[in-house]
C-alpha positions as CSV (number, residue, x, y, z in Angstrom):
1,M,97.3,1.0,-48.9
2,N,95.7,3.7,-50.7
3,I,96.2,4.1,-54.6
4,S,95.4,7.2,-56.5
5,L,94.3,6.8,-60.1
6,T,94.2,9.5,-62.9
7,P,90.7,10.1,-64.4
8,E,92.0,8.3,-67.6
9,Q,93.0,5.2,-65.5
10,E,89.6,5.3,-63.7
11,K,87.7,5.5,-67.1
12,F,89.8,2.5,-68.4
13,I,88.7,0.6,-65.2
14,D,85.2,1.4,-65.7
15,L,85.3,0.5,-69.3
16,Q,86.8,-3.0,-68.6
17,I,84.0,-3.5,-66.0
18,K,81.1,-2.4,-68.4
19,S,82.6,-4.6,-71.2
20,G,82.0,-7.6,-69.0
21,G,85.6,-8.6,-68.8
22,Y,85.8,-7.9,-65.1
23,S,83.3,-7.7,-62.2
24,S,85.1,-5.0,-60.1
25,G,87.8,-2.5,-60.1
26,D,89.8,-4.7,-57.7
27,E,89.7,-7.5,-60.2
28,V,90.9,-5.2,-63.0
29,I,93.8,-4.0,-60.8
30,A,94.7,-7.6,-59.6
31,Q,94.9,-8.7,-63.5
32,A,97.0,-5.7,-64.2
33,L,99.5,-6.5,-61.2
34,Q,99.6,-10.2,-62.5
35,L,100.6,-9.2,-65.9
36,L,103.2,-6.7,-64.6
37,E,104.6,-9.4,-62.5
38,E,104.8,-11.7,-65.4
39,N,106.4,-9.1,-67.7
40,Y,109.1,-8.4,-64.9
41,R,109.9,-12.2,-64.6
42,Q,110.1,-12.6,-68.4
43,S,112.5,-9.6,-68.4
44,V,114.7,-11.0,-65.8
45,E,114.7,-14.4,-67.5
46,Q,115.5,-12.7,-70.9
47,R,118.4,-10.8,-69.3
48,L,119.9,-13.8,-67.6
49,E,119.7,-15.8,-70.8
50,E,121.5,-13.0,-72.8
51,L,124.2,-13.1,-70.0
52,R,124.5,-16.8,-70.1
53,Q,125.0,-16.6,-74.0
54,K,127.7,-13.8,-73.5
55,I,129.5,-15.9,-70.9
56,A,129.2,-19.0,-73.2
57,S,130.6,-17.0,-76.1
58,A,133.4,-15.5,-74.0
59,T,134.3,-19.0,-72.7
60,E,134.6,-20.1,-76.3
61,Q,136.8,-17.2,-77.4
62,I,139.1,-18.0,-74.3
63,A,139.4,-21.6,-75.2
64,K,140.5,-20.5,-78.7
65,G,142.9,-18.0,-77.4
66,Q,141.1,-15.0,-78.5
67,L,142.0,-12.8,-75.6
68,T,142.3,-9.0,-75.2
69,D,144.7,-7.7,-72.6
70,G,143.2,-6.3,-69.6
71,E,144.9,-3.0,-69.7
72,I,143.7,-2.5,-73.2
73,V,140.1,-3.3,-72.3
74,F,140.3,-0.7,-69.3
75,A,141.8,1.9,-71.6
76,R,138.9,1.4,-74.0
77,I,136.3,1.6,-71.2
78,Q,138.1,4.9,-69.8
79,E,137.9,6.3,-73.2
80,K,134.2,5.7,-73.6
81,I,133.6,7.2,-70.1
82,C,135.5,10.3,-71.2
83,L,133.5,10.6,-74.4
84,L,130.3,10.2,-72.6
85,S,131.2,12.9,-70.0
86,E,132.1,15.3,-72.8
87,A,128.9,14.7,-74.5
88,Q,126.9,15.3,-71.2
89,S,129.0,18.5,-70.6
90,E,128.1,19.8,-74.0
91,A,124.4,19.1,-73.6
C-alpha cells in the first residue's frame, strides 16, 4: 500500500522523529493508527452505551404506561422530514 502525505504531515512526522519520541516515520504512523483505532472503539462503545440508556429509559416509560400512539409518532417524523426537505430546498 502506498500512502501520500501532505508536506505539512511530512513535517509533523519529521518533527516527531527529531524530538526523540519516535525512531522512524513508520513508528509515528503506527502510533497514529493505534490512536485512531482506540478513538473509534471508544466512539462505538459510547454510542452503544447511549443506546442502552435510551432503551432502559423507554422500558421504564412503557412499564409506567407512558406511551405514545404509533400513528402520532410517525406523523411527527413525517412532519420533521417535510420541514427538513423544505429547508434544503430553500438553501
